[in-house]
C-alpha positions, 0 to 999 in steps of 0.5 A: 768499772766493776771489780766484776766486769774488770774481771771478767774483761781480763778473763775474756782477754786471757781467753783471746790470746791464748786462743791466737797463740793456738791460731797462730801454733796451728798455721805457723808451717815449720821452716823446711830446710831450704838446702834441701829443696834447693837440691832438689830443684837442681836435681830436676832441672840436670834430669830434664837437662839429660832428657834433651841431652838424649834427644839431641844424642848430645852425650857430653850435655849428658855426661855433664848432667849425670855427674852433677847429680852423682856429685851434687851438694850436701845440705848443711849440716844443720839441715841432715841433722833436722831430717835425721832426726824426722826420719830417725830409723828410716834414714837408712833407707833414704840414705840407701836411696841417695846413694844408688842414685849417686851410683846409677848417674855416675855409671850414666855419665860413662856410658854417655862418655862413651856415647852408647845411645842405648846404655844411656836410655836405659841408665836413665831408666834406671836414674828415674826409677832411682828418684822415683823410689825415694820421692815416693817413700819420702816426699809425702812424710817430708812435705807433711812434717816440713810444708804441712802439705799432701 
């Protein structure tokens, strides 16, 4: 093989390797904080169980599930740092939504313990509104950043 052909071949191989690296980088999804996803799935299950408990007037179930929401686990510190870094100053708003959710779930558990169906439904509506507010503010940017999804 001549020197010029070898040189051209090396240039082509180099360009292909560089292009493959760019393609791999574009297609690699950032790893989402795995604990938060699991926590959110657990909260979703608790919300469904509360709705089920309301329909059955099973106030003990509602109380227990509401306490599960109020006391849900935190992601590990490494995940929290990544989330804080991503949201920056808007993290204050994120925490505010979380605190409202904790507070409302605690109140829901208290009214469920009193077997006050009307108050349970009112507090559950507040809890759903708190969840929705957080989701509307943060779900899309979170998915775009950590999952590259809309």
